[in-house]
C-alpha positions in Angstrom: -17.8 -6.3 -51.1 -19.6 -9.8 -51.0 -16.7 -11.5 -49.7 -16.5 -8.7 -46.9 -20.2 -9.4 -46.2 -19.3 -13.3 -46.0 -16.3 -12.4 -43.7 -18.7 -10.5 -41.3 -21.4 -12.9 -41.5 -19.2 -16.0 -40.7 -17.3 -14.1 -38.0 -20.8 -13.2 -36.5 -21.8 -16.6 -36.4 -18.5 -18.0 -34.9 -19.0 -15.2 -32.2 -22.4 -16.3 -31.5 -21.4 -19.9 -31.3 -18.6 -18.8 -29.0 -21.1 -16.9 -26.5 -23.4 -20.0 -26.9 -20.7 -22.3 -25.5 -19.6 -19.6 -22.9 -23.2 -19.3 -21.9 -23.2 -22.8 -20.4 -21.2 -21.8 -17.4 -23.1 -19.4 -14.7 -20.0 -17.3 -14.3 -19.9 -16.6 -18.1 -23.6 -15.2 -18.0 -23.9 -11.5 -18.1 -22.0 -9.4 -15.6 -25.0 -7.2 -14.9 -28.5 -7.9 -15.4 -30.2 -5.4 -18.1 -33.2 -3.4 -17.2 -36.3 -5.3 -18.3 -37.7 -4.2 -21.7 -39.9 -1.1 -21.9 -38.6 0.1 -18.3 -38.5 3.6 -17.2 -34.8 4.5 -17.0 -33.4 5.9 -13.8 -33.1 9.9 -14.1 -29.4 11.0 -13.0 -29.4 13.3 -10.1 -26.7 15.1 -8.1 -26.4 15.0 -4.7 -28.7 17.9 -3.7 -31.3 16.5 -6.0 -31.0 13.2 -4.2 -31.4 14.7 -0.8 -34.3 16.8 -2.0 -35.9 13.5 -3.5 -35.5 11.6 -0.1 -37.1 14.6 1.8 -40.1 14.6 -0.7 -40.8 11.2 -0.5 -40.5 11.1 3.4 -43.0 14.1 3.4 -45.4 12.5 1.2 -48.6 10.5 2.2 -49.2 6.8 2.1 -51.6 5.1 -0.1 -55.1 4.4 1.0 -54.9 0.8 -0.1 -51.4 -0.1 0.5 -50.1 -3.1 -1.8 -53.4 -2.9 -3.7 -52.3 0.3 -5.1 -49.0 -1.0 -6.1 -50.3 -4.1 -7.8 -52.6 -2.3 -9.9 -49.5 -1.3 -11.9 -47.0 -3.6 -11.1 -48.7 -6.8 -12.6 -47.0 -9.6 -14.9 -47.2 -7.1 -17.8 -45.3 -4.6 -15.9 -41.3 -4.4 -16.4 -41.3 -4.6 -12.5 -43.6 -7.3 -11.7 -44.0 -7.7 -7.7 -46.1 -10.8 -7.5 -43.1 -13.0 -6.7 -42.3 -11.2 -3.4 -45.8 -12.8 -1.9 -43.8 -16.0 -2.1 -41.0 -14.8 0.3 -40.6 -14.3 3.9 -41.0 -10.6 3.4 -44.7 -11.2 2.7 -45.6 -13.5 5.6 -48.6 -11.9 7.4 -48.3 -13.7 10.4 -44.8 -12.5 11.1 -45.0 -9.1 12.9 -41.3 -8.4 11.6 -42.2 -8.6 8.1 -43.2 -5.5 5.8 -46.7 -7.3 5.1 -47.5 -7.8 8.7 -50.9 -6.1 9.8 -48.7 -3.7 11.8 -46.5 -2.4 8.8 -47.2 -0.4 5.6 -46.5 -3.6 3.1 -44.6 -2.3 0.0 -44.5 1.3 1.4 -42.5 -0.1 4.5 -39.5 -0.2 2.3 -40.3 2.1 -0.6 -41.7 5.0 1.4 -44.9 6.7 1.0 -46.1 6.0 -2.5 -48.9 8.8 -3.2 -46.4 11.1 -5.2 -45.1 7.7 -7.2 -49.2 6.7 -7.9 -49.8 10.1 -9.4 -46.3 10.7 -11.2 -46.1 10.6 -15.0 -44.3 7.6 -16.4 -41.2 9.5 -17.2 -40.8 10.7 -13.5 -41.8 7.1 -11.9 -38.1 6.6 -11.1 -36.9 10.0 -10.3 -37.4 10.8 -6.8 -41.0 10.0 -6.4 -40.2 7.0 -4.4 -37.4 5.2 -2.7 -35.6 2.9 -5.3 -33.2 0.2 -4.8 -30.2 -1.0 -6.5 -26.8 -0.2 -7.9 -27.8 2.4 -10.2 -31.0 3.9 -8.3 -31.3 7.6 -7.6 -31.9 7.1 -4.0 -28.5 7.7 -2.0 -27.0 4.2 -1.0 -27.0 5.3 2.7 -30.8 5.7 2.5 -31.5 2.5 0.7 -29.4 0.6 3.2 -31.0 2.2 6.2 -34.3 0.6 5.0 -32.6 -2.8 5.0 -30.8 -2.3 8.2 -34.2 -1.2 10.1 -34.8 -4.9 10.1 -31.6 -6.8 9.6 -29.3 -5.5 11.9 -28.7 -8.7 14.1 -26.5 -11.8 13.6 -24.0 -11.1 10.7 -25.3 -7.6 9.6 -24.4 -6.2 12.9 -20.8 -6.1 11.6 -21.8 -4.2 8.4 -21.0 -0.9 9.9 -17.3 -0.1 9.0 -16.9 -3.1 6.8 -15.3 -3.1 3.5 -18.6 -3.3 1.6 -20.1 -0.5 3.6 -17.1 1.9 3.4 -17.3 1.3 -0.3 -21.0 2.4 -0.7 -22.2 -1.0 -1.7 -26.0 -1.1 -1.5 -27.8 -4.2 -0.3 -29.8 -4.1 -3.5 -26.8 -4.3 -5.6 -26.3 -7.9 -4.3 -29.8 -8.9 -3.1 -32.8 -9.3 -5.2 -36.0 -8.9 -3.2 -38.9 -9.4 -5.8 -38.2 -12.9 -6.6 -39.2 -16.3 -5.0 -35.6 -17.0 -4.3 -32.8 -14.6 -4.0 -30.0 -15.7 -6.4 -27.3 -14.4 -4.2 -28.4 -16.9 -1.5 -28.0 -19.7 -4.1 -24.7 -21.6 -4.3 -25.0 -21.9 -8.0 -25.5 -18.2 -8.5 -23.9 -16.5 -6.2 -20.6 -16.2 -7.7 -22.2 -14.5 -10.7 -23.4 -11.9 -8.5 -20.2 -11.3 -6.6 -18.0 -11.3 -9.8 -20.0 -8.5 -11.4 -17.4 -6.2 -9.1 -14.9 -8.7 -8.4 -13.7 -9.3 -11.9 -9.8 -10.3 -11.2 -11.0 -13.0 -8.9 -13.4 -14.4 -11.5 -10.5 -14.4 -14.0 -8.7 -16.6 -11.1 -11.2 -19.1 -11.4 -10.7 -20.0 -15.1 -7.1 -20.8 -14.3 -5.8 -24.3 -14.4 -6.3 -24.9 -10.6 -8.9 -23.4 -8.8 -11.4 -24.0 -6.0 -14.7 -25.3 -7.6 -16.7 -22.0 -7.3 -17.3 -21.9 -10.9 -18.8 -25.3 -11.2 -21.1 -24.4 -8.3 -19.5 -26.8 -5.7 -18.4 -23.9 -3.2 -19.8 -20.4 -2.7 -17.9 -17.2 -2.1 -19.6 -16.9 1.2 -17.9 -19.9 2.5 -14.7 -18.2 2.9 -15.9 -14.8 2.9 -18.3 -12.8 5.3 -19.7 -10.0 2.8 -21.7 -8.3 5.8 -18.6 -7.8 8.0 -15.1 -9.0 8.7 -13.1 -10.5 11.5 -9.6 -9.8 9.5 -8.9 -8.3 6.3 -10.3 -9.4 2.9 -13.7 -10.0 4.3 -12.7 -13.4 5.4 -15.1 -15.3 7.5 -12.1 -16.3 10.0 -9.6 -14.0 11.7 -6.9 -15.5 9.5 -6.7 -17.3 6.1 -4.9 -20.5 7.6 -7.7 -20.7 10.1 -10.3 -20.7 7.1 -8.2 -23.0 5.0 -7.6 -25.8 7.9 -11.4 -25.8 8.6 -11.4 -27.7 5.1 -7.8 -29.0 4.7 -7.6 -30.5 8.3 -4.7 -32.6 7.5 -2.6 -29.7 7.1 -3.9 -28.2 10.6 -1.0 -29.6 12.7 0.5 -28.9 15.1 3.4 -31.0 14.1 6.5 -32.2 15.7 8.3 -30.6 12.9 6.4 -27.4 11.4 7.2 -25.8 8.1 7.1 -22.0 9.2 5.2 -20.5 6.1 2.7 -23.3 6.4 2.2 -22.8 10.0 1.9 -19.0 9.6 -0.3 -18.2 6.3 -1.1 -20.7 3.8 -1.3 -17.8 1.0 2.3 -17.2 1.5 2.6 -20.2 -0.9 -0.8 -20.8 -2.5 -3.4 -18.3 -4.4 -6.8 -19.3 -3.0 -8.7 -18.2 -5.9 -6.9 -19.9 -8.6 -3.4 -20.4 -10.4 -2.0 -21.9 -13.5 0.5 -23.9 -11.2 -0.5 -27.4 -9.7 -2.2 -27.0 -6.0 -3.1 -23.6 -6.5 0.9 -22.7 -5.9 1.8 -18.9 -6.7 4.9 -20.5 -8.6 6.4 -23.8 -9.4 9.1 -25.4 -7.2 11.9 -25.0 -6.8 11.4 -21.5 -7.7 8.8 -20.8 -4.9 10.7 -22.8 -2.5 13.9 -20.4 -3.1 11.9 -17.3 -2.4 12.9 -18.3 1.2 15.7 -21.1 0.9 19.0 -20.2 -0.5 20.2 -22.7 -3.4 23.8 -22.7 -1.5 22.2 -25.5 0.4 22.5 -27.7 -2.8 25.7 -26.0 -3.4 26.8 -28.9 -6.0 23.8 -28.3 -8.1 22.6 -24.4 -8.2 19.1 -24.7 -9.0 18.9 -21.4 -10.5 21.8 -21.5 -12.9 25.3 -22.6 -13.2 27.0 -25.3 -15.5 25.4 -28.4 -13.8 21.9 -27.1 -14.0 20.7 -29.4 -16.7 22.1 -32.4 -14.5 20.2 -31.4 -11.5 17.9 -33.9 -10.0 16.3 -31.1 -7.9 14.6 -29.6 -11.0 13.0 -33.1 -12.3 9.3 -33.3 -12.1 8.3 -31.9 -8.7 11.7 -30.4 -7.8 12.2 -30.1 -4.0 9.1 -32.2 -3.4 11.0 -35.3 -4.7 12.7 -35.4 -1.3 10.9 -32.9 1.1 7.3 -34.3 0.6 6.0 -33.4 3.8 6.0 -29.9 3.1 3.2 -28.8 5.3 4.9 -30.4 8.5 6.1 -33.8 9.8 5.6 -35.7 12.7 8.0 -38.5 12.1 11.2 -38.3 14.6 13.7 -37.9 11.9 11.4 -35.2 9.9 13.5 -32.4 10.7 13.9 -31.7 7.1 10.3 -32.6 6.1 11.8 -35.7 4.3 9.5 -38.1 5.7 
């Protein structure tokens, strides 16, 4: 029995050590921020209850003292303090567009009339007395987003309607954090952690051998993806993946005297942009990748995928096809028809 206790204790210590090491990377942080201590949990409500709750809030009265009523409870000791919002653009008094301008209703401009919320019991605070925001809030996603889009409906957000995220009922507050001095999703170092709470398969890709430096904080997801809309598929910021790739990899742009057809068409035919265990983000190693298009019969004396002379094949050594065809993206040499130079 004592031996079992020792094993459990030592195993727990090792697991804690692993977690400690893993915690040094921003992408290995908790996928979902837990609720603050002593927080009142959201009450599960069906669609009819949600609709009734929205109507009830809309028909309530505004508080007489505005934000003064809110900060009376939501101080630093409250699980949901709101003071940091006064360091953000939302609380700029001199800008008529903000909730805290003299023309608007301060906190209630977004959360709706707060009279019911102020008088409600603690157990009822998060169950239909005021519009709440977030992934697990009782308020329907559409009603949450309508509040945001009432102001943020220009520039990129104008493409939100019909986008992949909108179609999948993603709430703005699932990604954005408003009551903080700096929204983490706008920080290059933190953005990936927010995105990968949902996009877990892409998160795994960034831990493979070859990957773009998103995990290291040198790139942000939004440098390639337009999360509020899309010109092409996959929330890409450009119409095609190649158009985006060559905006950074300009030496692969061309046009070349001798083009390599897949490179001129779509970079993702050969490369996995999020990560790969092959060099240079390749989906497979050469020559296997090359032979998805090129028949081995072109080198009939040495069948690269089989045959008695496979072991003596010079084409399988080190970089395979790239030993000779090193200008794989395209060539401007007069004699570069075979991408040899």
